[in-house]
N, C-alpha and C positions, 0 to 999 in steps of 0.2 A: 294744687290743680289747675289753679287760675291762670297762672303764668304760661303754664303747659298749653293752654288753649289757646292762648297768642302766638305761642310759638310753634304750634303746629298750623297755625293761620298764614302764618310768614316762611314756613318752610322750615320745618325741625331739624333734619338732616340733611341739610340743602348744600350749595356750593361753598355758602358762607363759614357753614359748621365745619366742612370739611377743610379748607382754606386754614381758617384760624386755629382749628385743633393741629393741623398740620406745623403751623409756625410756631405755635406754642411748644409742641413738643420738641421742636429741633433743640432748643437750649437745654433741655433735659440731660440731653446725651453730655454734655460738657459739664453739666452738673457733677456726673461721676468723676470725671476727671479732676475736678476740685477737690470733691469729698476724698478721694484716694490718693492724691497727688503727694502725699509723704512718703507714698511706700518707693518713689522713685528719687524727689529732691532730696529725701532726708535718709538715703541708701546709706548704711554705715559700711563702708569698703574695710578690707583687710589691711590693718597698720600695725607698726612697731614704731619703737623709738629712734630719733635719729642719731646718728654717731655723733661723739664728741667732737668739740668746735677742732680740736686740733687734728684729729683723724678724718673730718670732712676736707680739710685742705690737704691733704696728703695723697701719694700717689697709689694708695690702696684700691684695690677694687671694691665693688658694692658688697660682694659677698663675703670677702674678708673683713670690710668693716663691722658687717651686721653680724658674723659669727665673735669678734672680740667685744661686740657692744651689748649684744641682746640675749640674754639666757632664753632657753626653750623652757616650753611649758610641758604639762606631763603627755601630752599627744605629739611632742617632739617638734610642734611648731614655734613660731618667737612670739615671747612673751609681748602683749599689747602695750602694757602700761608700765613696763619695769624695764631698768638697762642697770647694766654695771657701773657702780660708781668709779671705778677704773677700768682701764681696755684690760682685757685679759689675754695677753698677749702669746703665753702658754698654749692657748688653744690654736695658733697658727701651726703647731708643730703637728708632724707627722701624726702621732697619737691622739693628739686633741682634735686634729681637723677630721679625723676619721671616725669620732666617737659619734652616737647617735642623738647624744641630748639626754639619753635616758640613764639606765643602770651603767652604761659605759662612759658617760660624761666624765672627763677629766676633774670638773668641778664637784663630781659627786661625794658628798660627806664632809666638803669643805666649807668653811663660813666664809661666803663671799656678800661682800655688802652690795646692797642693789638701792638704786634711787628711782625717783620718777622720771618722765620724760621733761626733762627742765629746756631741751633744745629744739621741742617740737616732735613732730611724728613723720613719718614717711608713710604713703598710701599707696596701695595696689589699686589702681583705677582701671581694673579689667572691663568692669561694666557699665560704669559712667565714667564721662570726661571730667565731670565736677558734681558735688553735692555740698549742702549747707554744712553737712558734717565735714568735710574736707576743707572747705573755704573757713570756717569757724572754729574747726579744732574742738567738736563739741563730742570729745570720747573721753573715756577714764573717768576722772572726777567730774567732768562736764556732760557725760551720757545722758544723764535725767533731763538735760535740757530738750534734747529728741522730743520724747513724750510730752513734756511741757509744751513746746510748740504746736503740738496736735491738740492737747487740751485746751490751748489757747483759742485755736481754729472752733472747736464745738462750742468754747463757751461764747463764740460769735455766732454761732447758730443756733445756740439757745437765746441768747438775748436779741436776735432778730426774730424767732418765731413770736416773743412776746410783742416786741416794736412793730413789727411790721405787721402782724396780725389784726392788733387793735388799729393802727393807722388805717389799714385797709376797710375796714367797717365803716370809719368814720369819713374818709377822704376817696374810697374806690378802688377798686382792684388796679384799673388801666394805669394811672400815674404811679401806684407804688411799685407797679411790675416795671415803669420805665425808670424810675430810681436805682430800683434793684440791679437792673441790667448796667447801669452806669457805674454805679456803685463796685458792682462786680470786676468791670472793665479797669476801672481805675485804680481800685484795690490790688488787683493782679498784676497790672503792669508796675505800678511801684514795688509789689514785693519783688517783682523779677530784677529790678535794682537798687534793691536794699543793700547799703552799706555796712550794716549789722544785723546780727541775729535779733535783738530786741525791735529794732524796724520791722525786719521781716515779719516778726508775731504779730506785730500792730497791724501790719498790711494784711495778713491772713485773717487777724480778727475780722476785719471789714470784709472778706472775702466771706466769711462765715455767715455773718449777718446779711449779706447779699443773698446767699444761697438759700436761707430762709423767707426770705422776701421772694425770690424767684419761684420756689416750690410752692408756698401758700398762695400768692396771686396767678400764678398758672395754671393750678387745679380748680380755684375758684372760676376763672373765667372760662374755662373748658366745660365744667359741669353744669354753669349756669346758663350757658348757651345750647346744650343739648338735650333732649327729651330723658326723661326717665328711663325709658326702655332700652337704651345703648349706654348709660353711664357705667354701668359695671364693665361691659365689654372696652370702651373707651378709657376707663381707668386701668384696665389691664394694660392694655397696650401703650399707654403711656409710661407704665412700669416697664414695659419691655424696652423702651428706649432708654431708660437707665441702664437697664443689661448691654445694650447696644454699646452705651457709652464706655461701659468696663473694658470691653475690647477695644474701643477706640483710643482709649487712654494707653492699652499695651502697645500698641500698634505706634502712636507718637511717640511716647518714650524709647521704643525701641529704634527709632532714627533719629531721634535728637536726643543725645548723651548729657549735653549741658542743663543743669538744672535753672538756670536763667531763662535759656531759649525755650525749655520746655513749658516752665510757669509762663511765658509769654506767649507761647504758643496756644495756650487752653484760656487765656484771658481776651487778647486782641477781638476774637469773635464777638466778644460781648457787647462792643462798640456798633457791629452790625446790626446784633439784634436789639439794640437801642432805637437804633434807625426805623427798624422793622415793626417793633411795637407801637408806635406812633400811628400806625394802620389798624391797631386792634379798634374793635368796639367797647365801651364801657357795660359791663351787665346791665341790662333794662330793668332785671329784676331787682339789683340793687339801687337803682336810682329811684324806682318806685317805692321802696322802702325808705330811702332817704329824702323825701318831699321833693324828689326832681322828675315829675311826670312827664311834661313838657319833652326834656330830653330822652328819657324813654320811649315815647312816643317815635321821636325823630330817629333813634336808633333803630327800633323796629321798622319802620317804615324803609331805613337804608337797607336793614338785611333783607327787606321782602323783595325790595327790587334788585339786589345781588341775587337772589336765588331765582329772578323770573317771576315773582309775584306781585308784582307792583300794584295791581288792581285790588288785591286782597291787602296788601298794607295799606293803602290809602282808606280802606275803610274805617282805621284803627284810629280813634278821637279819645278825647278827654272821658268822655260819659262812657264809651267801650270800656276803658282801661279800667274806670272805677267800676263799673257792672262785673267785670270781669274778676278783676284781683280784690273785691270786695271782703271775701273769707280770708286771705293770706294778710290784708292789712289788718283786720281785726284781730287774728292771732298774734300778730307782731306788737298789740298794745301792751303796755306794763313795762316794767323794768326786770329783767333777767341778770344774773352774774355768775361768775364760778361758784360761788356758794349754794347756788341750787343743787349742785351736784352731789353736796354732801348733806342735804336738809332733809331727806327722808331715808327710810331704811334700805330699801332696794335700790335706790339712786346711789347711796353711800357704798354700799356693797359692790354694785356694778361699778362705780368708778373706781375703788380700791384696787380690783382685781384687774380691771384694765390697765390702770396705771404700772401693775406689777409686770404684766405682759408687753406691753411697750417699752419698758425699762430695761428688763431682761433681754430681748429681743435685739433692741439696739446696742446693747452692752457688750453682750456675746457677738454680735454679728461686727462690729468694729472691734473687739478684741482677736477675731480670727484675720479679718480682710486687713487689718492694718499693721501686722507683724507676717510678711510674708517671708522673709529671710531665714526664721527659724526653721523651715521646713528643708533647706538645703536643696531644693530644686531652682533651677535657672527663674530669674525673678519675672523676666518676660511672660515664660510659659506657664507658671502659676499663676500670673493676672489672667492670662486667657481663660485657664481651666477654672478657675474662681467665678469668671463671668459666664462663663458658657454654662457652668451648671444651673444658674438661676433660670434659663428657658425651660429645661423638663421640670424642673421643681415648682414652678408657677402654674404650669399647664396641668401637673397632679395637683396640685392644689385646687383649682378649680374645680375639675372632676369631684375631688372630695367632696368641697364646700358645697356642690350640685347635689349630690347622692348621700352623703352620710350626714352632712350638716357642717355649721360653723363652728360651734363649741368643740366636739371631737377633733375636726382639723386642726384648731388652733392648738388644743392640748397634745395631740400627737406630734405636731410638728415641732414643739418645744422641747417636750420630752425626748423625742428622738435626738433632736440636736445636740442638747445637755449630755445624753448617754453616748455620742460618739465622741465629743469632746474627752469626757473622763476616759474612755477605752484608750484614747492617745495617750495619756499619762503612764498605760501599762506597755506599750509599745515601746523597745527599745530604741533609742536615738537613731541607732545606726541602719534602721528599717524604713529609710525615707520613703519609700513607696507606699508603703501600709499606712505611715503615719498623713502622708499628702491624701491617701484616699480617704481616710476617716475624716480629714479636716475638709475637704470638699465636699463629703455627704452632709457634714454638720453645718456649712456654709449654706447650700442647698437650701437644708429644712428650714434654717432662719430665713433665707430669703422668702420661701413661701411662707413662712409666720408674718412676715411683713407683708406681704400680699393679702394674707387674711386679714391682718390686723384693720386696715384702711376700711374694707368692706364692713367688716362685723363690728366695728367701732360705730359707723355711720348708721348702722341699722338699729343698734341698740340705744343710742341718745336721742331724746325727743327733738322736734323740729324745733322748739321755741329755744332750745338751750345747745344746740347739736355743734354750732360754732364754738361755743365755750367748753364744750366737751373735748371736740376734737382738738382745740388749742391746748387744754391740758394735758392730756396723753400725748401731744407732740412734744409739749416741754419736758415730760417725763423721759422720752426717748432721747431727747437732746441730753438730758441729764445724764443718762446711760452712755451713751456716744463720748461725752465730755471726761467721764471717770474711767472708760475703758483703758485708754493709754496709761493712766496711773497706776493701774494694776499691775502692770509689766513690771513696775520698778520692784515690787516684791519678790522676783525671782533672783535678786542678788542675794537675799536672805533664803528662800527657801525656793529653789529652782521647779516644784513641781506647784505650788500654790496658786500662779494666775490659772492654771489649766484648771483646778480645782474649783476656783471661784468661778471662771469661765463657763464651766460645765454644770455647777451647782445651781447657778441663778435661773437657767431655763427649766430645768427640772422642777425647782420650787414654784415657778409663776406658771408653768404648765398645771400644775396641779390646782394653783389658784383658778385657774379658766374655768376648772369644773364646775365651779359656783357661777358661772355665767349664764342666762337665759338663753336658749336656743332660738335663732329667730329664722330658720331655713322655712320658708312659706309662709313667714308672717308679713303683715303689713307693717308699715315704719311708724313708729309712735309720734303722736303730734304734741302731746303734753305729758308733764310729769305723772299724772294721773294714771294716764295709759301706762305708763312704767309700771306704777305700784300696781295697777291690776293684773298686769302680766306677770310681775313677781310673785303675787300672791294667788295666783291661779285662776282668778277671774278672766273671762274671756273678754276680749276689746271688741267694741262695737264697730267692727267690720263687716262687710258681707262677703259672703263666701267666693262671690265673683272675682272681688279684688285678689282674694288668694289664689284662686285659678292662674289668674292674668299674671300674678308673679312668678309663679312656678312654671309657667309657659316660656316667661321672659328668660327665666334661667336656662331651661332647656336649649332655645335658641342660643343663648351665649355660649352653652357647652358644643353645639354643633359647629359654631362659627372657631372656637378655638382648636376643634380637634380635626 
């Protein structure tokens, strides 16, 4: 509360906060592009084996060469990974060429030798001019490399959340945000010019690390420069920037069909963001806690001047700072670590349940969002639909959290999402409209779950280890995102298994969320003892006035959202 008083003095929601928050939110739109980029750069185009070398040099038409080279599958389409060991010339006869490739095929019942695509593949590039799949032939025996590439990217996101999270607490939010923007720009540009798939994965790993750095430090700079009363609203609006980013990705990908130019288009703006980030002010709250009060005072005076409160800013000196933030500085005494999340019974139960919620939400979310081709709908249209559904989903979640409560909202979103994914297993594959509707509903519920996760977790963890707690659950989310693409590989053995896993995980974590305490109308806990008291039913030592203020703030938020 001490820093809140200083923030009010220099202008808590003045021009500085509006401008800095706006500039910080713009890169969030392109973070969605990097997160979901694989849907377009790694699109798997229809393909079949190239004709034998002697046929490719003949005067035969492409249709005739395909007929005598590639057998048809059960659906009457050319096999993707097999061809005849020798050209089947007899298929060019009237009877052979008129066969459908099913029961009437002249090879039906005959023992015909088949082989792999030793001379490469021919790709149908109707939707994309080029992809990493077509450029490096990541099909058939190499098809698992597509999922491996996404897993590598998510591995970078996981490592980045650990590295940049710790470094930002030590060296500051602003400098780490600068480094993250530069890393994203350089890694994305290098990925666009990669000459081999391993190099592409390496640079995408760098993009993943940069993405974590941008997310963590962007949100830290936003919330540490705005008052508590508008944090939920600003956090929700920042989440909508990510939603808009999903729509922007579909638009950019529609007009830029080459994967290299697309990667470059979503990476080059980060050079501009890097230059803009030099204007940002370091968090004065962090500066005080890091024993740099002189710079904290300088930043506060600069903000006051920008907000038209120069006289009030000049009143802030070392004595005023120490008197105002004495309580916060005393609360920061002592050493705390991630182990404190598991030391006491209530903290341990709460951390385990939240870990399950974050892991399964991210796991199922990326399981749906990163495999758009399976719905059989235009890839650009489904991306727009998947992005647009987040808008009403998040509004409904805000209403639910305000009137019903956090726990029920979290449980409901996860369980409904899991049920819709499981229902999709029962819908025939040719019913693409029904399958797409259920998938969109599930994705919307998972987006709403993410919206609830951030607020709910922040209210559950006590102030003294809130950073450690948020870092831990964020790491669990990255683990879920990293595993999600690998689960798709199980479809080669059991086609229904990925859907069962993607649907079962949210249901189980939704049940686990029932054991979390409700925080609606409750003040934020400051210490681990506050959490334990809440878990054992003992009332917290907080005035009723604070509870009423919190409820009024939530009501104001609902009015602004609706």
